[in-house]
Structure formats: structure tokens, C-alpha cells
C-alpha positions in Angstrom: 67.4 -31.3 55.0 71.6 -31.0 54.7 73.8 -31.0 57.2 76.6 -27.9 56.8 80.2 -27.3 59.1 81.2 -24.1 59.9 85.6 -23.0 59.9 87.4 -21.1 61.3 87.3 -18.2 57.8 90.8 -18.6 57.2 90.3 -22.9 56.5 87.1 -22.3 54.6 87.0 -19.7 51.6 83.1 -19.2 51.6 81.2 -19.3 55.1 81.1 -16.4 57.4 83.1 -17.0 60.4 80.4 -16.7 63.3 80.7 -15.5 67.1 78.8 -18.7 68.2 82.5 -20.6 66.3 85.1 -18.9 68.1 85.1 -21.2 70.5 83.7 -24.4 68.6 85.2 -25.4 65.7 82.4 -27.6 64.0 78.6 -28.4 64.9 76.3 -29.8 62.3 72.9 -27.2 62.1 68.8 -28.8 60.3 68.0 -25.7 58.2 64.3 -23.6 59.9 62.5 -21.2 58.3 60.1 -18.6 60.4 58.1 -21.3 61.2 59.9 -23.8 63.0 62.7 -20.9 64.5 63.9 -19.8 67.8 61.6 -16.3 69.0 64.9 -14.9 69.6 66.3 -16.0 65.8 62.4 -14.5 64.4 62.6 -11.3 66.7 66.1 -10.3 65.5 65.2 -10.7 61.2 61.5 -8.8 61.8 64.2 -6.3 63.6 66.7 -6.5 60.4 63.6 -6.3 57.8 62.3 -3.1 59.8 65.7 -1.7 59.8 66.8 -2.6 55.9 63.4 -1.0 55.4 64.1 2.2 57.0 67.7 1.9 55.0 69.5 1.6 58.3 71.8 -1.4 57.0 74.1 -1.6 59.3 71.6 -2.1 62.0 70.1 -4.5 59.7 72.9 -6.5 58.7 74.0 -6.8 62.5 70.8 -7.4 63.4 70.2 -10.9 60.9 73.7 -12.3 62.0 72.7 -11.7 65.6 69.6 -13.9 63.8 71.9 -16.4 62.5 74.3 -17.1 65.8 71.0 -17.8 67.4 69.5 -20.2 64.8 72.7 -21.0 62.7 69.8 -23.2 60.3 67.4 -20.3 59.7 68.0 -19.9 55.8 65.9 -17.1 55.4 68.5 -15.0 57.8 71.2 -16.2 55.7 69.8 -15.1 52.3 68.4 -11.2 54.0 71.9 -11.0 54.4 73.0 -11.2 51.4 70.5 -8.8 51.2 71.4 -6.6 52.4 75.4 -6.1 51.9 74.3 -6.8 48.2 72.6 -3.6 48.7 75.4 -1.7 50.1 78.0 -3.3 47.4 79.9 -5.6 50.1 79.8 -8.5 47.1 82.2 -10.4 48.9 80.0 -10.7 52.0 76.6 -10.9 49.9 78.2 -13.8 48.3 79.3 -16.1 51.4 76.3 -15.3 52.8 74.2 -16.7 49.6 76.5 -19.1 49.7 75.8 -20.1 52.7 72.1 -20.7 52.3 72.8 -22.4 49.0 74.9 -25.7 51.6 71.8 -25.5 54.2 69.4 -26.0 51.2 70.3 -26.2 48.1 66.7 -26.4 46.1 64.7 -23.8 49.2 65.1 -20.1 47.2 66.3 -20.7 43.6 66.4 -17.2 42.8 69.7 -17.5 45.1 71.6 -18.7 42.7 71.5 -15.5 40.8 72.8 -13.1 43.6 74.6 -15.1 43.7 76.2 -14.9 40.5 75.6 -11.1 40.3 78.1 -10.9 43.0 80.7 -12.8 41.3 79.5 -10.6 38.0 81.3 -7.5 40.6 83.6 -9.5 41.9 84.9 -10.7 38.1 84.3 -14.0 38.9 82.6 -15.2 35.7 83.5 -18.6 35.3 81.4 -19.0 38.7 78.9 -16.7 38.0 77.7 -18.7 34.7 77.5 -21.9 36.6 75.4 -20.3 39.3 73.0 -18.7 36.2 73.0 -21.7 34.5 72.1 -23.4 37.4 69.1 -20.7 38.0 68.2 -21.2 33.7 67.6 -24.9 35.2 64.4 -24.4 37.3 61.4 -25.0 35.6 59.5 -22.4 37.0 62.7 -19.5 35.6 60.3 -18.5 32.6 58.9 -15.1 30.6 60.4 -11.8 31.7 62.3 -14.2 34.7 63.7 -15.7 32.0 65.2 -13.0 29.6 66.1 -11.2 31.7 68.2 -14.0 33.1 69.4 -15.0 29.9 70.6 -11.2 29.3 72.8 -11.9 32.7 74.3 -15.1 30.6 74.7 -13.2 27.8 76.6 -10.4 29.5 78.5 -13.0 31.8 80.0 -15.0 28.8 80.5 -11.5 27.4 82.8 -10.4 29.9 84.5 -13.7 30.4 86.4 -12.6 27.0 86.7 -8.8 27.4 88.4 -8.9 30.5 91.2 -11.6 27.7 91.5 -8.7 24.9 90.6 -5.2 27.7 91.3 -1.5 25.6 93.2 0.6 25.6 91.9 3.2 28.3 94.3 6.0 30.5 92.4 8.4 31.9 93.1 11.4 33.3 92.0 13.8 36.0 91.5 16.9 34.5 92.3 18.6 37.7 91.3 21.5 39.9 90.4 24.2 38.2 87.5 21.8 36.7 86.8 19.1 39.9 86.1 19.8 43.1 84.9 18.0 46.5 81.1 17.9 45.0 80.9 15.8 42.0 80.6 17.2 38.8 79.5 14.6 36.2 78.0 15.4 32.3 80.9 17.4 30.1 80.5 18.4 27.2 82.3 20.4 25.0 82.3 22.7 22.3 83.9 21.6 18.6 86.7 23.4 19.3 87.4 22.7 22.4 87.0 25.9 24.1 84.4 25.5 26.2 83.6 22.8 29.2 80.7 22.9 30.4 79.3 20.6 33.1 77.2 20.2 36.0 78.8 20.4 39.9 76.2 19.4 42.3 76.9 22.1 45.1 76.0 20.1 48.4 75.6 22.7 51.7 76.1 21.0 54.6 76.2 22.1 59.2 78.6 20.2 61.4 76.8 18.9 63.6 78.4 16.7 67.1 76.6 13.7 65.8 78.8 14.4 62.0 78.1 15.9 58.8 74.5 16.9 58.0 73.8 17.3 54.3 71.4 20.0 54.3 70.8 20.8 50.2 72.3 19.5 47.3 72.0 21.9 43.8 72.5 21.4 40.8 74.4 23.9 38.7 76.1 24.8 34.8 79.8 25.6 35.3 81.8 26.9 32.2 85.7 26.1 32.2 87.1 28.0 28.9 90.5 26.4 27.4 93.6 29.7 27.2 96.6 28.6 26.2 95.8 24.9 26.5 95.1 25.3 29.8 91.6 25.1 31.8 90.7 28.5 33.4 88.6 27.4 36.5 85.2 26.7 36.4 82.6 29.8 36.8 79.2 29.1 38.0 77.7 30.5 34.7 74.2 32.6 36.7 70.9 33.3 36.3 69.0 33.1 34.1 69.8 29.4 33.4 71.3 28.9 36.9 67.9 28.5 39.2 67.3 27.6 42.7 65.9 24.1 40.9 67.7 21.4 40.1 69.3 22.1 36.6 71.4 19.1 35.4 72.3 16.9 32.0 73.5 19.7 29.6 75.0 19.4 26.6 75.9 22.3 24.5 75.5 22.7 20.6 79.1 22.8 18.5 79.8 26.2 18.4 79.0 27.1 21.9 76.7 28.9 21.3 73.4 26.9 22.5 72.7 25.1 25.2 70.3 21.9 25.6 69.9 21.0 29.6 66.6 19.7 31.5 65.3 21.3 34.5 62.4 19.8 36.6 59.4 20.8 38.2 59.9 24.0 36.2 56.8 26.8 35.8 56.1 25.8 32.9 57.0 23.0 32.3 54.4 19.5 30.9 56.2 16.7 33.0 58.6 15.6 36.0 60.7 17.4 33.9 61.8 18.9 30.7 64.2 20.0 28.1 64.4 23.2 27.8 66.7 25.7 25.6 69.0 28.8 26.0 71.1 30.7 23.6 73.9 33.1 24.2 73.2 36.6 22.3 75.4 39.5 22.7 78.0 37.4 24.7 74.9 37.1 27.1 72.7 33.2 27.9 69.3 34.1 27.5 65.9 33.6 29.8 65.7 29.4 29.4 62.8 28.0 27.2 60.8 25.1 27.0 61.0 22.7 23.9 57.7 22.9 23.1 55.0 19.1 24.0 56.1 18.3 20.4 59.5 17.1 23.4 58.6 16.9 25.9 55.4 15.4 27.7 53.8 14.3 31.3 56.6 12.4 31.5 60.1 12.1 32.6 62.3 13.3 29.5 65.7 14.2 29.8 69.5 13.9 28.8 69.0 15.7 25.3 72.1 15.8 22.6 72.3 18.4 19.6 73.8 17.4 16.1 76.1 20.3 15.0 73.3 20.8 12.4 71.2 22.0 14.8 68.6 19.8 12.8 68.6 16.3 15.2 67.9 16.6 19.0 68.4 13.5 20.8 67.2 12.5 24.6 65.4 9.8 27.2 62.2 9.3 28.3 59.8 6.8 29.9 57.1 8.5 28.3 54.5 5.2 26.6 55.4 4.0 23.1 59.3 2.5 23.7 60.5 -0.2 24.0 60.2 -0.6 28.1 61.8 1.4 30.7 63.4 5.0 29.8 64.2 4.8 25.7 66.5 7.1 23.8 63.9 9.5 21.4 64.1 11.8 18.1 62.9 14.8 16.8 63.7 17.0 13.6 63.4 20.2 12.8 61.5 20.8 10.2 61.5 22.8 7.7 59.0 25.8 9.7 62.6 25.6 12.3 60.0 24.1 15.2 61.2 20.6 15.9 58.7 17.8 14.5 56.9 15.3 16.8 60.1 13.2 18.6 60.1 9.3 17.6 61.4 6.2 19.2 64.9 5.4 18.1 63.0 2.1 17.6 63.9 -2.2 19.2 67.9 -1.8 17.4 69.3 0.9 19.4 66.4 0.2 22.4 65.6 -2.6 24.5 63.3 -3.9 27.6 65.6 -2.2 29.6 67.5 0.9 30.6 69.2 3.7 27.8 70.1 7.0 29.0 73.0 9.7 27.7 72.5 9.8 24.6 75.9 12.0 22.8 75.3 12.2 18.8 78.9 13.4 17.2 79.3 15.8 15.2 80.0 13.8 12.8 75.8 13.1 12.6 76.1 9.6 11.7 77.8 7.9 15.5 75.8 7.0 18.8 77.0 7.2 22.2 74.9 5.9 24.8 74.7 3.9 27.9 72.2 0.8 28.4 72.1 -1.7 31.0 69.7 -3.8 28.0 72.9 -5.3 26.3 76.0 -8.2 27.0 77.9 -6.0 29.3 80.4 -5.7 31.8 77.4 -5.6 34.3 75.7 -2.5 35.4 75.8 0.4 32.8 77.7 -0.1 29.8 78.8 2.2 27.3 77.8 1.3 23.5 77.9 3.1 20.9 76.6 2.6 17.2 76.9 3.8 13.1 73.9 5.2 10.8 73.8 3.3 7.7 73.2 5.7 4.7 69.3 4.7 4.4 68.9 5.9 8.0 68.8 2.6 9.8 71.2 2.1 12.6 73.8 -1.1 12.7 73.8 -2.9 15.9 75.6 -1.2 18.8 79.1 -2.3 19.6 80.1 -2.5 23.3 83.0 -0.6 24.8 84.8 -2.6 26.0 86.9 -3.5 29.0 88.3 -2.0 31.1 86.8 1.6 30.3 83.1 -0.7 30.9 83.3 -2.3 34.3 80.8 -4.4 36.7 79.6 -0.3 37.7 77.6 1.7 36.0 79.1 3.9 33.0 77.3 6.7 31.7 77.4 10.7 30.4 80.7 9.7 28.1 81.7 12.9 25.2 83.8 13.2 22.6 86.0 15.5 21.0 84.9 17.0 17.3 88.2 15.1 16.0 87.0 11.5 17.6 90.7 11.7 19.8 89.9 12.6 23.2 86.9 11.3 24.9 85.9 13.0 28.4 83.8 10.9 31.1 82.9 11.4 35.3 83.7 8.7 38.1 84.5 8.2 41.1 88.2 6.8 40.7 90.4 7.0 43.6 92.2 9.9 42.4 89.3 12.5 42.5 89.1 15.5 44.2 85.7 14.3 45.8 82.4 11.9 44.4 82.4 11.9 40.9 85.2 13.8 38.8 85.1 14.5 34.9 88.3 12.7 33.4 89.4 12.9 29.9 91.6 9.5 27.9 92.2 9.0 24.1 89.8 7.3 22.8 90.5 4.1 20.6 90.5 3.8 16.9 88.4 1.5 17.1 86.1 3.3 19.1 86.2 6.1 16.5 83.8 8.5 15.4 84.0 9.6 11.3 86.4 12.2 10.8 84.8 15.7 10.7 86.7 19.4 10.6 84.7 23.1 11.1 85.7 26.2 10.0 85.5 29.3 12.3 85.4 32.3 11.1 84.4 36.0 11.8 82.6 38.1 9.9 83.1 42.2 8.9 82.8 44.9 7.4 85.5 45.2 4.7 85.0 48.5 4.7 84.9 49.7 8.9 86.1 45.9 9.3 83.0 46.2 12.1 81.3 42.7 13.2 78.7 41.6 11.1 75.4 39.8 11.9 75.5 37.4 9.3 73.1 34.7 7.9 75.9 31.8 7.9 74.8 28.9 5.0 76.6 25.0 3.7 75.6 23.7 1.6 77.0 20.0 0.0 77.6 20.9 -3.4 76.5 17.0 -5.1 73.0 17.3 -3.7 72.3 20.6 -3.7 71.3 20.1 0.3 70.8 22.6 2.7 72.8 20.8 5.2 73.6 24.3 8.1 71.8 27.4 8.2 72.9 29.2 11.1 74.2 33.2 11.7 77.1 34.4 13.0 77.7 36.6 16.5 76.3 39.8 16.6 78.8 41.3 18.6 81.6 39.0 18.0 80.6 38.2 14.1 81.9 34.5 14.7 80.6 31.1 13.8 81.8 28.1 13.8 80.0 25.1 11.3 80.7 21.5 10.7 83.0 19.9 7.8 82.5 16.1 7.5 84.4 14.5 5.7 83.7 12.0 2.6 82.6 16.1 0.7 82.4 19.0 -0.8 81.0 22.0 0.4 79.9 25.3 -0.4 79.9 27.9 2.9 77.7 31.1 2.0 78.0 34.1 3.8 75.5 37.4 3.0 73.5 40.1 4.7 71.3 42.4 3.1 72.7 44.8 1.5 76.1 43.2 1.1 77.2 41.3 -1.8 77.1 37.2 -1.0 80.8 36.0 0.4 81.0 32.0 -0.9 84.2 29.7 0.2 84.3 26.2 -0.7 85.6 23.0 1.1 86.7 19.5 -0.3 86.7 17.0 1.4 85.9 14.4 -0.6 89.0 13.1 0.4 90.0 13.1 3.1 89.6 16.3 6.1 93.2 18.6 6.7 95.2 18.6 9.6 93.9 21.2 11.2 90.3 23.5 11.1 89.9 25.6 8.8 90.4 29.2 10.0 88.8 33.4 7.9 87.9 35.8 8.4 84.8 37.0 5.9 85.3 40.7 4.6 81.3 41.7 3.4 81.0 44.0 0.8 78.5 46.5 0.8 76.9 46.8 -2.4 78.0 49.5 -4.8 79.4 49.7 -8.2 82.9 48.3 -9.1 82.5 45.9 -6.1 83.8 42.1 -7.5 82.8 38.2 -6.1 84.6 35.4 -6.0 82.4 32.8 -7.5 84.4 29.7 -5.8 81.6 27.1 -6.6 80.9 27.0 -9.9 82.8 24.0 -11.9 83.2 22.8 -15.8 84.2 20.3 -17.4 88.2 19.7 -18.1 88.9 21.7 -21.9 85.0 23.0 -21.9 82.5 25.4 -21.2 79.8 22.9 -20.1 78.5 23.5 -16.7 79.1 21.2 -14.0 75.9 20.1 -11.6 77.6 21.5 -8.6 77.8 24.8 -10.1 74.1 24.1 -9.1 74.3 25.9 -5.8 76.5 28.9 -6.5 74.5 30.0 -9.3 71.2 29.9 -7.5 72.7 32.3 -5.2 74.4 34.8 -8.2 70.2 35.1 -9.5 69.0 35.3 -6.1 71.3 38.3 -5.7 71.0 39.7 -8.3 66.4 39.4 -8.5 66.9 40.7 -5.0 68.5 43.8 -6.9 67.1 44.6 -9.8 69.2 47.8 -10.8 72.2 45.9 -10.6 74.4 44.8 -13.4 77.3 42.7 -13.3 80.2 42.1 -15.0 81.0 37.9 -15.5 84.0 37.1 -16.1 85.5 33.9 -17.2 89.0 32.2 -16.5 90.8 28.6 -17.2 93.5 27.2 -15.9 96.9 27.7 -17.8 97.1 24.6 -19.6 96.8 25.7 -23.5 97.2 27.7 -25.5 97.1 31.5 -24.7 93.8 31.7 -27.9 92.5 28.4 -26.8 92.1 30.1 -22.8 90.6 33.0 -24.1 88.0 31.6 -26.3 87.7 29.1 -23.5 87.1 31.7 -21.2 85.2 33.7 -23.2 82.7 30.5 -23.8 82.3 30.0 -19.6 81.7 33.8 -19.3 78.4 33.3 -21.9 77.4 29.9 -20.6 77.1 31.6 -17.1 75.5 33.9 -18.5 72.8 32.1 -20.0 72.5 30.3 -17.5 70.8 33.4 -15.4 69.4 34.4 -18.5 67.2 31.5 -18.5 66.2 32.2 -14.8 64.4 35.1 -15.8 67.8 37.8 -16.1 67.7 40.4 -18.8 71.2 39.9 -20.9 71.0 43.7 -20.4 72.1 43.8 -17.1 75.0 41.2 -17.7 78.3 41.2 -20.0 80.2 38.4 -20.8 84.8 38.6 -20.8 86.9 35.8 -20.6 90.2 36.5 -18.9 92.0 33.5 -20.4 
């Protein structure tokens, strides 16, 4: 049994001033519990518990304070009062109630030490918090899962104590009234060229009564804002058939802005409580949503999709069985048949026994941003990033630092394709109401690998009308097909991401036309500006010319380099699919060397191409080798 002296609030740092203390400077109190407390104190305690169970926290706190007033040593009332303050995020008051309980009896309930540490974590009082969680861990009864979580809290407190001394550069700016409103806006998602911003808005219908404003209904819908002359246009509702009377949310737009993956709960053809759906733009109109299917969705909760820039990987969050615990990040890859393969858990390298959510796979294809409360952080849910190794394993996730992360919950991060800007939602002081969308320059150390993109329009070379054509991007060194897409049927436009460090061949083809090839050499880095092209496809006819940009030779030699295989195979396909076609293969050289040597070299190079095609089965009477020097 211990003695507690009460003093006025300005004389005592950690104890609340009770009404009874207005007339007494100090008194002694003995510890009492529900077994031996006065009837009045117990009655107020029971009222407080009833109010708390009904989410009436202000009334609950008032009842607990009356219980303490009636019985100053009633330790249960002190603890319950702290719990209510914790629930309502009054962390300083909660800490003071808990400290009051400790001073009454320091070994009554060891969990109070952990609660004090959690309050001090939110208050950024890390030294005191470390001391209190250590006292909790020192108790012999703290074992198993309880001990694991307490050790995680200790690790987080030690991380936070260091992180606040090494803050990252963080200057968020509200994206303004064109996007934000008095409602909540969140889950920002941008196309790679930053021409489209898609986000979720929770529109709440309200009715005002004499008692105040009563919320009748909240409906989550998608809104789109367009970048026009570097200014964001007022956001507009994406409309039906994507938006419905149900709640749509947690969306991610593809790099080219033509596919939208999102979450829909309680859909008529769903597999579980919430499923992942997709819609795509066709001739400027969004399609009817389609469920992603049972290889991705489950009987559990599936949400927060993020599609890779090449369209071959879909990351999402699920609480289905088979994970590490809580909600985990899962990933499905696109099969060669065009269907998603069964989703796989990203494993303990990314997921923890706690909660992971809001994954975002950057267009570089190798940097994953996500939120977690299962790793050392500032408190609550923090933002992390992890980089993928060449063997497809993930490096250890890194916390994105303070003050980007705080003692609260951070999530829903999106990073621009160029890696320079990040976007997230927050209820900062300058918000227009509730959650708003903010942007901020991303510090260098947190940036993904550099990427650029090619944005092109495919036209008929004669009529100049837009064409829907097949788009293929190959890694020339490995002959791997990186992207398979098509240009828009109405505009003829397409966008393809180009990661740095490789050389790519881009092919545009359509039946009845000669293919068009482009070369992008990014092995030494990326240019300052993205590529903008107009691709003119020539109808198949006599006398037309194809420029072959991806056939390479050894210097001063007619030996074809392996990087030429993709282009040569495309030429073979053209001749194979058009058996009546005859071609003249014309070789060139650079200006180095004598005119005679260059003429001979160009002839030999053209002959080497003809020989390659002949070996594949194209008869020599359909091909002529010509050297142009």
C-alpha cells in the first residue's frame, strides 16, 4: 500500500486536479478496488463503463472522474479514465491518469506501464517512454505474443528517439481547392505523364437538426483532375458505370492512364466482403467494371490494388489465410495466356505479424512503397520502402523517416514516375476539411530508380487518321518482351515506361501495315525529357521503306550482334506473313574509312541480313542485298 499526495495542477506535473482538491492542498489516499470502494464510487465506475461501451466517451470520462472524486484511491477508476482518454487521443491526460494509478500502487496492473509508454510515444517523450516499456518488459509474466509486441514498441521508441535528431526534408503543400474540398479526399494516383490525377472523395450527405449536424450517409466515389498548362483542373466525378451507389475506393490508375484497378465492397458478383475490380477506357469512355477473378480475390477482404507499369504484376492487400498475420501484401503476375496467376504472399521480408497496407509499386518496377505498423517506426502506421534485387528477392524495408512519419498513421503514398514528387493524404491544419491531398518533393535517398517514358500517337501515314496498333517493348540484350499493349482506338495514343540501364526496341505494328521500330538506348542513363513521337504506319505497298533501327554490327565488320535478333525476327515475321512480298535489304555504314571499304562493308552487311532470313526459311529470290556505302 502506498500513499499519494495531491497538489494543485501548477505544482504537480503528472496528476489531474480533482474537484475535491479545490478546498484541500493535500490528503492521503489508500488504494481501493471494486471490492472495497464506496457504493457511490462503484456506481459511477459502472456508469462510466456503460457509457464507454456505447461510445459516449465524454460522459464516460465524467463518470470516472466522479468515481475518483468519491474515492480518491479507487485505482480502477484511474485506469479506466486513462483508457477513455487514450481512446479519444487525449494522450497527455491519459498519461496523467495512468501515472496516478502507478503512484497509488506500482504493481497493481503491469500493463499500465505499456499504456504510459504508448502515450509518451504520441507525445514524443521517448526517453520516458523507453523507461516505462522497459519496466513492463522486466515483469516475469510478460512472455509470448505480449512480449513480442512490447519489444516492437521498444524498438520503435529507440528508432524514433534517433529519427527526430535526423529529420528528412519534408515540405508538404496542399494541392488546393481544385482537388480538395470540405469532404475527405485520399488515395491519390497519377498517370506516368502526370496529366491525370485520380482520387477518392467521401461525399457525406448531412441534415442539420436543432441538436446539430447529423451524418446520414457517406458515399465514396472516384474523381479525376487533369493537368492543363501545369494547373490542375477542378476535379469531376468519374461517373457511371465505375461509380455507383456502393462504396468504391483504394484505386490505382495505370501508368498510361487507361486502366483503373480499385476496391468494391459487397458487389453483386464478389467473392468476399471486398474485392478488386478493374475498368478501362475505350474510345474515351470507361468500361463496365469487371471482377479480377478468384485467382486474385478470395472469400476474405481484398483491397488496395497497385498495378505495375508494364501491367504484369498486381499488388494488393488481403487478410486471407496463409499470410504472416493481420493484413498482408500479396502479388499476382500475368500469365502468358493473359490471365492472372494465383496470388502469392510477399513473405516475411515485407510482411509482419501486424498490419501492412497501401502498397504502391513504382513504375521502375523495383521499388515498393507501403505502410506498416509491424516494424520499428514513429508510432501507429509508418511509411516504408523496399527495393527488389536482381534475383527478385526484396531488400529489408527502410522507414521513410521523421517528420514524414509521425506518431499517428501515415498511408496511401504515391510517387511520380520521375521520382521527384510524392503525394499523400493528411488532415493537416491547412486542410479544406478532413483529409486533403498533399504533394511534396521526395528526398533523394527515398527516390526510386530513374525512369522515363515514350508517349506517342500512331497515325496512318497517308490519311493521318489515328490507328489502333499493337505495341511491343523488348529488352534488346535479352530479347525479353517487357510490355505488350495497344494504342487507343480513338486517339491513337499510347504510353510506355522506359527504365534506365537498358537498351530497348519499340515495335508498332498493325495488320496491313509495315511495322515501325524505334530504338531507346538508356544503358548510360535517361534523358532530361521524356520521348514524344508521332508514329506513321505505312500501308503495305510497292516501294515503301522500313527503317530498321535495331540491327547492330561489330565495328568495321558485317558480323551481326546478338542485340539484333528481335528486329531480324520482326522482319522475318513480316515476310512470312506476306508471302508475295519481295524486299531489297539496303546496308549502310558510318563515315569512318575509305569509300571503297565502306561500300564493300555495306554490301556485306546487307548480305548478312539476307543470309539470316534465308536460314529462317525466306527464299533468296524474294530478297536482294544492296550496299549504299
